[in-house]
TORKOL-4160 file (C-alpha; in steps of 0.2 Angstrom, whole numbers, padded with zeros to 4 digits, m for minus):
451
<pt num="1" X="0000" Y="0000" Z="0000"/>
<pt num="2" X="0006" Y="0018" Z="m0003"/>
<pt num="3" X="0011" Y="0028" Z="0012"/>
<pt num="4" X="m0003" Y="0040" Z="0017"/>
<pt num="5" X="0002" Y="0054" Z="0027"/>
<pt num="6" X="m0008" Y="0055" Z="0044"/>
<pt num="7" X="m0014" Y="0070" Z="0052"/>
<pt num="8" X="0000" Y="0080" Z="0060"/>
<pt num="9" X="0014" Y="0071" Z="0051"/>
<pt num="10" X="0026" Y="0082" Z="0042"/>
<pt num="11" X="0023" Y="0084" Z="0023"/>
<pt num="12" X="0038" Y="0081" Z="0012"/>
<pt num="13" X="0043" Y="0098" Z="0003"/>
<pt num="14" X="0045" Y="0096" Z="m0016"/>
<pt num="15" X="0056" Y="0109" Z="m0024"/>
<pt num="16" X="0055" Y="0113" Z="m0042"/>
<pt num="17" X="0071" Y="0113" Z="m0053"/>
<pt num="18" X="0073" Y="0132" Z="m0052"/>
<pt num="19" X="0072" Y="0132" Z="m0033"/>
<pt num="20" X="0085" Y="0118" Z="m0032"/>
<pt num="21" X="0096" Y="0128" Z="m0043"/>
<pt num="22" X="0095" Y="0144" Z="m0033"/>
<pt num="23" X="0098" Y="0134" Z="m0017"/>
<pt num="24" X="0112" Y="0125" Z="m0024"/>
<pt num="25" X="0121" Y="0141" Z="m0030"/>
<pt num="26" X="0118" Y="0148" Z="m0012"/>
<pt num="27" X="0126" Y="0133" Z="m0004"/>
<pt num="28" X="0141" Y="0133" Z="m0016"/>
<pt num="29" X="0144" Y="0152" Z="m0013"/>
<pt num="30" X="0143" Y="0150" Z="0006"/>
<pt num="31" X="0156" Y="0136" Z="0005"/>
<pt num="32" X="0167" Y="0147" Z="m0006"/>
<pt num="33" X="0165" Y="0161" Z="0006"/>
<pt num="34" X="0170" Y="0150" Z="0021"/>
<pt num="35" X="0186" Y="0144" Z="0012"/>
<pt num="36" X="0190" Y="0162" Z="0007"/>
<pt num="37" X="0188" Y="0167" Z="0026"/>
<pt num="38" X="0198" Y="0152" Z="0032"/>
<pt num="39" X="0212" Y="0157" Z="0020"/>
<pt num="40" X="0212" Y="0175" Z="0027"/>
<pt num="41" X="0212" Y="0169" Z="0045"/>
<pt num="42" X="0226" Y="0156" Z="0043"/>
<pt num="43" X="0236" Y="0169" Z="0033"/>
<pt num="44" X="0234" Y="0182" Z="0048"/>
<pt num="45" X="0239" Y="0168" Z="0060"/>
<pt num="46" X="0255" Y="0165" Z="0051"/>
<pt num="47" X="0259" Y="0184" Z="0051"/>
<pt num="48" X="0255" Y="0185" Z="0069"/>
<pt num="49" X="0266" Y="0170" Z="0074"/>
<pt num="50" X="0282" Y="0172" Z="0064"/>
<pt num="51" X="0285" Y="0190" Z="0057"/>
<pt num="52" X="0275" Y="0198" Z="0071"/>
<pt num="53" X="0276" Y="0190" Z="0089"/>
<pt num="54" X="0292" Y="0180" Z="0086"/>
<pt num="55" X="0301" Y="0195" Z="0080"/>
<pt num="56" X="0294" Y="0205" Z="0094"/>
<pt num="57" X="0300" Y="0193" Z="0107"/>
<pt num="58" X="0317" Y="0192" Z="0099"/>
<pt num="59" X="0318" Y="0212" Z="0099"/>
<pt num="60" X="0313" Y="0212" Z="0117"/>
<pt num="61" X="0326" Y="0199" Z="0123"/>
<pt num="62" X="0339" Y="0209" Z="0114"/>
<pt num="63" X="0334" Y="0225" Z="0122"/>
<pt num="64" X="0333" Y="0218" Z="0139"/>
<pt num="65" X="0350" Y="0210" Z="0138"/>
<pt num="66" X="0357" Y="0226" Z="0134"/>
<pt num="67" X="0346" Y="0236" Z="0145"/>
<pt num="68" X="0344" Y="0250" Z="0132"/>
<pt num="69" X="0328" Y="0253" Z="0122"/>
<pt num="70" X="0338" Y="0261" Z="0108"/>
<pt num="71" X="0349" Y="0246" Z="0106"/>
<pt num="72" X="0338" Y="0238" Z="0092"/>
<pt num="73" X="0336" Y="0245" Z="0075"/>
<pt num="74" X="0320" Y="0255" Z="0073"/>
<pt num="75" X="0317" Y="0246" Z="0056"/>
<pt num="76" X="0316" Y="0229" Z="0065"/>
<pt num="77" X="0304" Y="0236" Z="0078"/>
<pt num="78" X="0293" Y="0244" Z="0064"/>
<pt num="79" X="0294" Y="0227" Z="0055"/>
<pt num="80" X="0287" Y="0218" Z="0070"/>
<pt num="81" X="0273" Y="0232" Z="0072"/>
<pt num="82" X="0268" Y="0232" Z="0054"/>
<pt num="83" X="0267" Y="0213" Z="0053"/>
<pt num="84" X="0255" Y="0213" Z="0069"/>
<pt num="85" X="0244" Y="0228" Z="0064"/>
<pt num="86" X="0242" Y="0224" Z="0045"/>
<pt num="87" X="0248" Y="0207" Z="0043"/>
<pt num="88" X="0238" Y="0199" Z="0057"/>
<pt num="89" X="0224" Y="0211" Z="0062"/>
<pt num="90" X="0222" Y="0219" Z="0045"/>
<pt num="91" X="0221" Y="0202" Z="0036"/>
<pt num="92" X="0208" Y="0196" Z="0049"/>
<pt num="93" X="0198" Y="0212" Z="0046"/>
<pt num="94" X="0198" Y="0211" Z="0027"/>
<pt num="95" X="0193" Y="0193" Z="0028"/>
<pt num="96" X="0179" Y="0196" Z="0040"/>
<pt num="97" X="0174" Y="0211" Z="0030"/>
<pt num="98" X="0172" Y="0201" Z="0014"/>
<pt num="99" X="0162" Y="0188" Z="0023"/>
<pt num="100" X="0151" Y="0198" Z="0034"/>
<pt num="101" X="0148" Y="0216" Z="0028"/>
<pt num="102" X="0138" Y="0211" Z="0012"/>
<pt num="103" X="0127" Y="0200" Z="0022"/>
<pt num="104" X="0124" Y="0212" Z="0036"/>
<pt num="105" X="0120" Y="0226" Z="0024"/>
<pt num="106" X="0110" Y="0213" Z="0012"/>
<pt num="107" X="0121" Y="0219" Z="m0003"/>
<pt num="108" X="0122" Y="0210" Z="m0019"/>
<pt num="109" X="0135" Y="0197" Z="m0020"/>
<pt num="110" X="0153" Y="0203" Z="m0025"/>
<pt num="111" X="0164" Y="0193" Z="m0037"/>
<pt num="112" X="0175" Y="0181" Z="m0027"/>
<pt num="113" X="0190" Y="0184" Z="m0039"/>
<pt num="114" X="0191" Y="0202" Z="m0031"/>
<pt num="115" X="0193" Y="0195" Z="m0014"/>
<pt num="116" X="0206" Y="0183" Z="m0019"/>
<pt num="117" X="0216" Y="0197" Z="m0029"/>
<pt num="118" X="0215" Y="0207" Z="m0013"/>
<pt num="119" X="0222" Y="0193" Z="m0003"/>
<pt num="120" X="0236" Y="0190" Z="m0015"/>
<pt num="121" X="0241" Y="0209" Z="m0016"/>
<pt num="122" X="0239" Y="0211" Z="0003"/>
<pt num="123" X="0250" Y="0196" Z="0007"/>
<pt num="124" X="0263" Y="0202" Z="m0005"/>
<pt num="125" X="0263" Y="0219" Z="0001"/>
<pt num="126" X="0265" Y="0215" Z="0020"/>
<pt num="127" X="0278" Y="0202" Z="0016"/>
<pt num="128" X="0289" Y="0213" Z="0005"/>
<pt num="129" X="0287" Y="0227" Z="0019"/>
<pt num="130" X="0293" Y="0215" Z="0032"/>
<pt num="131" X="0308" Y="0209" Z="0022"/>
<pt num="132" X="0313" Y="0227" Z="0017"/>
<pt num="133" X="0314" Y="0231" Z="0035"/>
<pt num="134" X="0324" Y="0216" Z="0041"/>
<pt num="135" X="0335" Y="0212" Z="0025"/>
<pt num="136" X="0338" Y="0229" Z="0017"/>
<pt num="137" X="0341" Y="0222" Z="0000"/>
<pt num="138" X="0335" Y="0234" Z="m0013"/>
<pt num="139" X="0324" Y="0242" Z="0000"/>
<pt num="140" X="0323" Y="0258" Z="m0009"/>
<pt num="141" X="0312" Y="0249" Z="m0022"/>
<pt num="142" X="0304" Y="0236" Z="m0010"/>
<pt num="143" X="0298" Y="0248" Z="0003"/>
<pt num="144" X="0287" Y="0259" Z="m0009"/>
<pt num="145" X="0282" Y="0244" Z="m0019"/>
<pt num="146" X="0275" Y="0235" Z="m0003"/>
<pt num="147" X="0265" Y="0251" Z="0001"/>
<pt num="148" X="0258" Y="0251" Z="m0017"/>
<pt num="149" X="0252" Y="0233" Z="m0016"/>
<pt num="150" X="0244" Y="0236" Z="0001"/>
<pt num="151" X="0235" Y="0252" Z="m0005"/>
<pt num="152" X="0229" Y="0243" Z="m0021"/>
<pt num="153" X="0223" Y="0228" Z="m0011"/>
<pt num="154" X="0213" Y="0240" Z="0000"/>
<pt num="155" X="0205" Y="0249" Z="m0015"/>
<pt num="156" X="0199" Y="0233" Z="m0022"/>
<pt num="157" X="0192" Y="0228" Z="m0005"/>
<pt num="158" X="0183" Y="0244" Z="m0003"/>
<pt num="159" X="0176" Y="0243" Z="m0021"/>
<pt num="160" X="0170" Y="0226" Z="m0018"/>
<pt num="161" X="0160" Y="0228" Z="m0002"/>
<pt num="162" X="0155" Y="0246" Z="m0003"/>
<pt num="163" X="0149" Y="0249" Z="m0020"/>
<pt num="164" X="0135" Y="0237" Z="m0022"/>
<pt num="165" X="0117" Y="0242" Z="m0019"/>
<pt num="166" X="0105" Y="0231" Z="m0008"/>
<pt num="167" X="0099" Y="0216" Z="m0016"/>
<pt num="168" X="0081" Y="0220" Z="m0015"/>
<pt num="169" X="0070" Y="0235" Z="m0011"/>
<pt num="170" X="0076" Y="0252" Z="m0006"/>
<pt num="171" X="0091" Y="0254" Z="0005"/>
<pt num="172" X="0088" Y="0255" Z="0023"/>
<pt num="173" X="0095" Y="0269" Z="0034"/>
<pt num="174" X="0112" Y="0265" Z="0040"/>
<pt num="175" X="0113" Y="0259" Z="0058"/>
<pt num="176" X="0125" Y="0269" Z="0070"/>
<pt num="177" X="0137" Y="0254" Z="0071"/>
<pt num="178" X="0139" Y="0254" Z="0052"/>
<pt num="179" X="0145" Y="0273" Z="0053"/>
<pt num="180" X="0158" Y="0267" Z="0066"/>
<pt num="181" X="0164" Y="0254" Z="0054"/>
<pt num="182" X="0164" Y="0266" Z="0039"/>
<pt num="183" X="0175" Y="0278" Z="0050"/>
<pt num="184" X="0187" Y="0264" Z="0054"/>
<pt num="185" X="0188" Y="0259" Z="0035"/>
<pt num="186" X="0192" Y="0277" Z="0031"/>
<pt num="187" X="0205" Y="0276" Z="0045"/>
<pt num="188" X="0213" Y="0261" Z="0037"/>
<pt num="189" X="0213" Y="0271" Z="0020"/>
<pt num="190" X="0222" Y="0286" Z="0029"/>
<pt num="191" X="0235" Y="0274" Z="0037"/>
<pt num="192" X="0239" Y="0266" Z="0020"/>
<pt num="193" X="0240" Y="0283" Z="0012"/>
<pt num="194" X="0252" Y="0289" Z="0025"/>
<pt num="195" X="0262" Y="0273" Z="0023"/>
<pt num="196" X="0262" Y="0276" Z="0004"/>
<pt num="197" X="0269" Y="0293" Z="0005"/>
<pt num="198" X="0281" Y="0290" Z="0019"/>
<pt num="199" X="0288" Y="0275" Z="0010"/>
<pt num="200" X="0292" Y="0285" Z="m0006"/>
<pt num="201" X="0299" Y="0299" Z="0005"/>
<pt num="202" X="0310" Y="0287" Z="0015"/>
<pt num="203" X="0316" Y="0278" Z="m0001"/>
<pt num="204" X="0321" Y="0294" Z="m0009"/>
<pt num="205" X="0330" Y="0303" Z="0005"/>
<pt num="206" X="0333" Y="0292" Z="0020"/>
<pt num="207" X="0348" Y="0281" Z="0025"/>
<pt num="208" X="0338" Y="0266" Z="0031"/>
<pt num="209" X="0320" Y="0259" Z="0028"/>
<pt num="210" X="0314" Y="0265" Z="0045"/>
<pt num="211" X="0301" Y="0279" Z="0047"/>
<pt num="212" X="0307" Y="0294" Z="0057"/>
<pt num="213" X="0302" Y="0293" Z="0075"/>
<pt num="214" X="0290" Y="0307" Z="0076"/>
<pt num="215" X="0281" Y="0302" Z="0060"/>
<pt num="216" X="0280" Y="0284" Z="0066"/>
<pt num="217" X="0272" Y="0290" Z="0082"/>
<pt num="218" X="0259" Y="0299" Z="0072"/>
<pt num="219" X="0257" Y="0285" Z="0060"/>
<pt num="220" X="0254" Y="0272" Z="0073"/>
<pt num="221" X="0240" Y="0283" Z="0081"/>
<pt num="222" X="0231" Y="0283" Z="0065"/>
<pt num="223" X="0234" Y="0265" Z="0062"/>
<pt num="224" X="0228" Y="0260" Z="0080"/>
<pt num="225" X="0216" Y="0273" Z="0086"/>
<pt num="226" X="0210" Y="0278" Z="0069"/>
<pt num="227" X="0208" Y="0261" Z="0061"/>
<pt num="228" X="0208" Y="0246" Z="0073"/>
<pt num="229" X="0200" Y="0253" Z="0088"/>
<pt num="230" X="0184" Y="0260" Z="0080"/>
<pt num="231" X="0183" Y="0244" Z="0069"/>
<pt num="232" X="0183" Y="0234" Z="0086"/>
<pt num="233" X="0170" Y="0247" Z="0093"/>
<pt num="234" X="0159" Y="0245" Z="0077"/>
<pt num="235" X="0158" Y="0226" Z="0078"/>
<pt num="236" X="0157" Y="0226" Z="0097"/>
<pt num="237" X="0141" Y="0237" Z="0095"/>
<pt num="238" X="0134" Y="0225" Z="0082"/>
<pt num="239" X="0138" Y="0208" Z="0091"/>
<pt num="240" X="0141" Y="0210" Z="0110"/>
<pt num="241" X="0124" Y="0217" Z="0116"/>
<pt num="242" X="0118" Y="0200" Z="0110"/>
<pt num="243" X="0133" Y="0189" Z="0115"/>
<pt num="244" X="0133" Y="0197" Z="0133"/>
<pt num="245" X="0115" Y="0199" Z="0136"/>
<pt num="246" X="0117" Y="0218" Z="0138"/>
<pt num="247" X="0104" Y="0232" Z="0138"/>
<pt num="248" X="0100" Y="0240" Z="0122"/>
<pt num="249" X="0114" Y="0250" Z="0114"/>
<pt num="250" X="0114" Y="0269" Z="0116"/>
<pt num="251" X="0116" Y="0274" Z="0098"/>
<pt num="252" X="0118" Y="0293" Z="0100"/>
<pt num="253" X="0132" Y="0290" Z="0113"/>
<pt num="254" X="0141" Y="0278" Z="0102"/>
<pt num="255" X="0141" Y="0292" Z="0088"/>
<pt num="256" X="0147" Y="0304" Z="0101"/>
<pt num="257" X="0161" Y="0292" Z="0106"/>
<pt num="258" X="0166" Y="0291" Z="0088"/>
<pt num="259" X="0167" Y="0310" Z="0086"/>
<pt num="260" X="0178" Y="0311" Z="0101"/>
<pt num="261" X="0190" Y="0298" Z="0094"/>
<pt num="262" X="0191" Y="0306" Z="0077"/>
<pt num="263" X="0195" Y="0323" Z="0084"/>
<pt num="264" X="0208" Y="0314" Z="0096"/>
<pt num="265" X="0216" Y="0306" Z="0081"/>
<pt num="266" X="0217" Y="0322" Z="0071"/>
<pt num="267" X="0225" Y="0331" Z="0085"/>
<pt num="268" X="0238" Y="0317" Z="0088"/>
<pt num="269" X="0242" Y="0318" Z="0069"/>
<pt num="270" X="0245" Y="0336" Z="0071"/>
<pt num="271" X="0257" Y="0332" Z="0086"/>
<pt num="272" X="0245" Y="0339" Z="0099"/>
<pt num="273" X="0247" Y="0323" Z="0109"/>
<pt num="274" X="0240" Y="0329" Z="0126"/>
<pt num="275" X="0224" Y="0337" Z="0119"/>
<pt num="276" X="0222" Y="0322" Z="0108"/>
<pt num="277" X="0225" Y="0310" Z="0122"/>
<pt num="278" X="0211" Y="0318" Z="0132"/>
<pt num="279" X="0199" Y="0316" Z="0118"/>
<pt num="280" X="0204" Y="0298" Z="0115"/>
<pt num="281" X="0201" Y="0294" Z="0134"/>
<pt num="282" X="0184" Y="0303" Z="0132"/>
<pt num="283" X="0180" Y="0292" Z="0117"/>
<pt num="284" X="0185" Y="0276" Z="0126"/>
<pt num="285" X="0174" Y="0280" Z="0141"/>
<pt num="286" X="0160" Y="0285" Z="0131"/>
<pt num="287" X="0160" Y="0270" Z="0120"/>
<pt num="288" X="0160" Y="0259" Z="0136"/>
<pt num="289" X="0144" Y="0269" Z="0142"/>
<pt num="290" X="0136" Y="0267" Z="0125"/>
<pt num="291" X="0138" Y="0248" Z="0124"/>
<pt num="292" X="0134" Y="0247" Z="0143"/>
<pt num="293" X="0148" Y="0234" Z="0147"/>
<pt num="294" X="0148" Y="0237" Z="0165"/>
<pt num="295" X="0129" Y="0239" Z="0168"/>
<pt num="296" X="0118" Y="0224" Z="0174"/>
<pt num="297" X="0113" Y="0212" Z="0160"/>
<pt num="298" X="0096" Y="0208" Z="0155"/>
<pt num="299" X="0099" Y="0191" Z="0148"/>
<pt num="300" X="0112" Y="0177" Z="0151"/>
<pt num="301" X="0128" Y="0178" Z="0140"/>
<pt num="302" X="0128" Y="0166" Z="0125"/>
<pt num="303" X="0143" Y="0156" Z="0129"/>
<pt num="304" X="0139" Y="0139" Z="0120"/>
<pt num="305" X="0154" Y="0131" Z="0113"/>
<pt num="306" X="0166" Y="0144" Z="0121"/>
<pt num="307" X="0172" Y="0146" Z="0138"/>
<pt num="308" X="0160" Y="0154" Z="0151"/>
<pt num="309" X="0173" Y="0167" Z="0156"/>
<pt num="310" X="0170" Y="0176" Z="0139"/>
<pt num="311" X="0160" Y="0190" Z="0146"/>
<pt num="312" X="0174" Y="0193" Z="0160"/>
<pt num="313" X="0188" Y="0195" Z="0147"/>
<pt num="314" X="0178" Y="0206" Z="0136"/>
<pt num="315" X="0176" Y="0218" Z="0150"/>
<pt num="316" X="0194" Y="0217" Z="0155"/>
<pt num="317" X="0199" Y="0221" Z="0137"/>
<pt num="318" X="0189" Y="0237" Z="0138"/>
<pt num="319" X="0197" Y="0241" Z="0154"/>
<pt num="320" X="0214" Y="0240" Z="0145"/>
<pt num="321" X="0207" Y="0252" Z="0132"/>
<pt num="322" X="0205" Y="0265" Z="0146"/>
<pt num="323" X="0222" Y="0261" Z="0154"/>
<pt num="324" X="0230" Y="0263" Z="0136"/>
<pt num="325" X="0222" Y="0281" Z="0135"/>
<pt num="326" X="0227" Y="0286" Z="0152"/>
<pt num="327" X="0245" Y="0280" Z="0149"/>
<pt num="328" X="0245" Y="0290" Z="0133"/>
<pt num="329" X="0240" Y="0306" Z="0142"/>
<pt num="330" X="0254" Y="0303" Z="0155"/>
<pt num="331" X="0267" Y="0300" Z="0141"/>
<pt num="332" X="0262" Y="0316" Z="0133"/>
<pt num="333" X="0264" Y="0326" Z="0149"/>
<pt num="334" X="0281" Y="0317" Z="0152"/>
<pt num="335" X="0289" Y="0322" Z="0136"/>
<pt num="336" X="0303" Y="0310" Z="0131"/>
<pt num="337" X="0296" Y="0294" Z="0139"/>
<pt num="338" X="0299" Y="0279" Z="0128"/>
<pt num="339" X="0293" Y="0267" Z="0142"/>
<pt num="340" X="0277" Y="0276" Z="0145"/>
<pt num="341" X="0273" Y="0277" Z="0126"/>
<pt num="342" X="0278" Y="0259" Z="0124"/>
<pt num="343" X="0267" Y="0254" Z="0138"/>
<pt num="344" X="0252" Y="0263" Z="0132"/>
<pt num="345" X="0254" Y="0255" Z="0114"/>
<pt num="346" X="0256" Y="0238" Z="0122"/>
<pt num="347" X="0240" Y="0240" Z="0133"/>
<pt num="348" X="0231" Y="0245" Z="0117"/>
<pt num="349" X="0237" Y="0232" Z="0105"/>
<pt num="350" X="0238" Y="0217" Z="0117"/>
<pt num="351" X="0227" Y="0221" Z="0132"/>
<pt num="352" X="0213" Y="0228" Z="0121"/>
<pt num="353" X="0215" Y="0223" Z="0102"/>
<pt num="354" X="0223" Y="0206" Z="0104"/>
<pt num="355" X="0211" Y="0201" Z="0119"/>
<pt num="356" X="0196" Y="0206" Z="0109"/>
<pt num="357" X="0202" Y="0196" Z="0094"/>
<pt num="358" X="0205" Y="0181" Z="0106"/>
<pt num="359" X="0188" Y="0183" Z="0113"/>
<pt num="360" X="0176" Y="0187" Z="0099"/>
<pt num="361" X="0187" Y="0178" Z="0085"/>
<pt num="362" X="0184" Y="0162" Z="0094"/>
<pt num="363" X="0166" Y="0165" Z="0096"/>
<pt num="364" X="0162" Y="0170" Z="0078"/>
<pt num="365" X="0175" Y="0162" Z="0067"/>
<pt num="366" X="0171" Y="0144" Z="0069"/>
<pt num="367" X="0153" Y="0147" Z="0064"/>
<pt num="368" X="0158" Y="0158" Z="0050"/>
<pt num="369" X="0170" Y="0145" Z="0043"/>
<pt num="370" X="0157" Y="0132" Z="0039"/>
<pt num="371" X="0147" Y="0130" Z="0055"/>
<pt num="372" X="0162" Y="0123" Z="0065"/>
<pt num="373" X="0163" Y="0122" Z="0084"/>
<pt num="374" X="0178" Y="0128" Z="0093"/>
<pt num="375" X="0190" Y="0114" Z="0097"/>
<pt num="376" X="0194" Y="0118" Z="0115"/>
<pt num="377" X="0185" Y="0131" Z="0126"/>
<pt num="378" X="0197" Y="0126" Z="0140"/>
<pt num="379" X="0212" Y="0131" Z="0129"/>
<pt num="380" X="0203" Y="0147" Z="0126"/>
<pt num="381" X="0203" Y="0151" Z="0144"/>
<pt num="382" X="0221" Y="0146" Z="0147"/>
<pt num="383" X="0227" Y="0157" Z="0132"/>
<pt num="384" X="0217" Y="0172" Z="0139"/>
<pt num="385" X="0224" Y="0170" Z="0156"/>
<pt num="386" X="0242" Y="0170" Z="0148"/>
<pt num="387" X="0238" Y="0185" Z="0137"/>
<pt num="388" X="0232" Y="0195" Z="0152"/>
<pt num="389" X="0246" Y="0190" Z="0163"/>
<pt num="390" X="0259" Y="0194" Z="0150"/>
<pt num="391" X="0252" Y="0210" Z="0146"/>
<pt num="392" X="0251" Y="0216" Z="0164"/>
<pt num="393" X="0269" Y="0211" Z="0166"/>
<pt num="394" X="0275" Y="0220" Z="0150"/>
<pt num="395" X="0266" Y="0236" Z="0153"/>
<pt num="396" X="0272" Y="0237" Z="0171"/>
<pt num="397" X="0290" Y="0232" Z="0168"/>
<pt num="398" X="0292" Y="0243" Z="0152"/>
<pt num="399" X="0288" Y="0258" Z="0162"/>
<pt num="400" X="0299" Y="0253" Z="0177"/>
<pt num="401" X="0314" Y="0248" Z="0166"/>
<pt num="402" X="0313" Y="0260" Z="0151"/>
<pt num="403" X="0311" Y="0275" Z="0163"/>
<pt num="404" X="0325" Y="0269" Z="0175"/>
<pt num="405" X="0313" Y="0267" Z="0190"/>
<pt num="406" X="0319" Y="0249" Z="0194"/>
<pt num="407" X="0333" Y="0240" Z="0186"/>
<pt num="408" X="0326" Y="0223" Z="0190"/>
<pt num="409" X="0312" Y="0226" Z="0178"/>
<pt num="410" X="0323" Y="0223" Z="0164"/>
<pt num="411" X="0323" Y="0204" Z="0168"/>
<pt num="412" X="0304" Y="0204" Z="0168"/>
<pt num="413" X="0302" Y="0210" Z="0151"/>
<pt num="414" X="0308" Y="0194" Z="0142"/>
<pt num="415" X="0297" Y="0184" Z="0153"/>
<pt num="416" X="0282" Y="0194" Z="0149"/>
<pt num="417" X="0286" Y="0192" Z="0130"/>
<pt num="418" X="0287" Y="0173" Z="0132"/>
<pt num="419" X="0271" Y="0172" Z="0141"/>
<pt num="420" X="0262" Y="0182" Z="0127"/>
<pt num="421" X="0271" Y="0171" Z="0114"/>
<pt num="422" X="0263" Y="0155" Z="0122"/>
<pt num="423" X="0246" Y="0164" Z="0122"/>
<pt num="424" X="0246" Y="0168" Z="0103"/>
<pt num="425" X="0253" Y="0150" Z="0099"/>
<pt num="426" X="0239" Y="0142" Z="0108"/>
<pt num="427" X="0226" Y="0154" Z="0100"/>
<pt num="428" X="0233" Y="0149" Z="0083"/>
<pt num="429" X="0233" Y="0131" Z="0087"/>
<pt num="430" X="0215" Y="0131" Z="0093"/>
<pt num="431" X="0209" Y="0140" Z="0077"/>
<pt num="432" X="0219" Y="0129" Z="0065"/>
<pt num="433" X="0213" Y="0113" Z="0073"/>
<pt num="434" X="0195" Y="0120" Z="0073"/>
<pt num="435" X="0196" Y="0123" Z="0055"/>
<pt num="436" X="0204" Y="0106" Z="0051"/>
<pt num="437" X="0189" Y="0097" Z="0060"/>
<pt num="438" X="0173" Y="0093" Z="0050"/>
<pt num="439" X="0159" Y="0106" Z="0052"/>
<pt num="440" X="0143" Y="0102" Z="0062"/>
<pt num="441" X="0132" Y="0104" Z="0047"/>
<pt num="442" X="0139" Y="0092" Z="0035"/>
<pt num="443" X="0138" Y="0098" Z="0017"/>
<pt num="444" X="0130" Y="0082" Z="0010"/>
<pt num="445" X="0116" Y="0084" Z="0023"/>
<pt num="446" X="0112" Y="0101" Z="0015"/>
<pt num="447" X="0113" Y="0095" Z="m0002"/>
<pt num="448" X="0101" Y="0081" Z="0002"/>
<pt num="449" X="0087" Y="0094" Z="0004"/>
<pt num="450" X="0088" Y="0098" Z="m0014"/>
<pt num="451" X="0085" Y="0080" Z="m0020"/>
């Protein structure tokens, strides 16, 4: 007898050929986007570990053994910083941008070749920049060439994700967090243009590939506070109220925080570091109030498949943001204070930026990359403890050692670096093993729905 559906039993859904074709293309594109994002993330992890963190540890060990901050070539220090800010964080942001921004804005799909071309140009640019600083072979050609590749990669990215119109209907008004992300994207453009101009200037007139100290200080302010910090704020405003169970976002205060931050960066670029530092602190404090990190929550935090300490470390990271801003004001008042300036930058780049990537990255990247589950939540907790411990030791000992407050602090600096190296290695291992494991939603199960 034929099977007769009974009352209440699910009816099989029969799809016509056109619907099957549309769903098949959607699944294929999602798989392609996941592979693209995983490529960007793994590339960023390689930059983080080798040209970035490992070189930074080596530099710090040499500085500590000689007990002199100026004992290492500025070009080597700048190679480490560029690999971390652009090779690691920049590659992550470009990959996440290609994957998420068109979806969040419901834009028409971009051509995937543009994302792969961006990846190739960006990787070549950052790699050539690192080699031109470390091995000054034909650096007068390599340095401006690397800046050209990086700027070209960004322009392709910007055209791909920002020039498409919504896929259907009239465009919706932009949400406030999108304005913050747009401002951060323009900050990246400003940083790349500064890098482009300075690279040609140095190649034509300087004796080494290192940027001059004062220009490098202004350039780093644009690269960090002008680009990465507001980018983290924008995606924090988009995701963290849901992830942490926070009260509704204060949108007008978020825009006010962005305004403070932009003015602070402009003043810093004009070498008004004290006034700029005051505004950066005002922006950091205002964004904390806008996202309501330290107010009572209204829902439990979403910590499925990650460690339950996730909300705690998010709040600690924003605490480091405030510390970084305060240290920046202290450094501006102190004048020549390499230890305080360095501590401020480290509190920002490791205490805030790296901690946010460690937290949010392990929350969203596994699901973005093919609906995977983080390999080890326990390892996530261990690496965050190591990162925060290393950052605390580094910030404190850098002030004490570089400012000649305590000679014993020189011996603490390499210890802090090795602890942070262990943290980033565990972070990379956790994500790579996660990507190597099969996804929760198996592709064959999805394709079965089309049959």
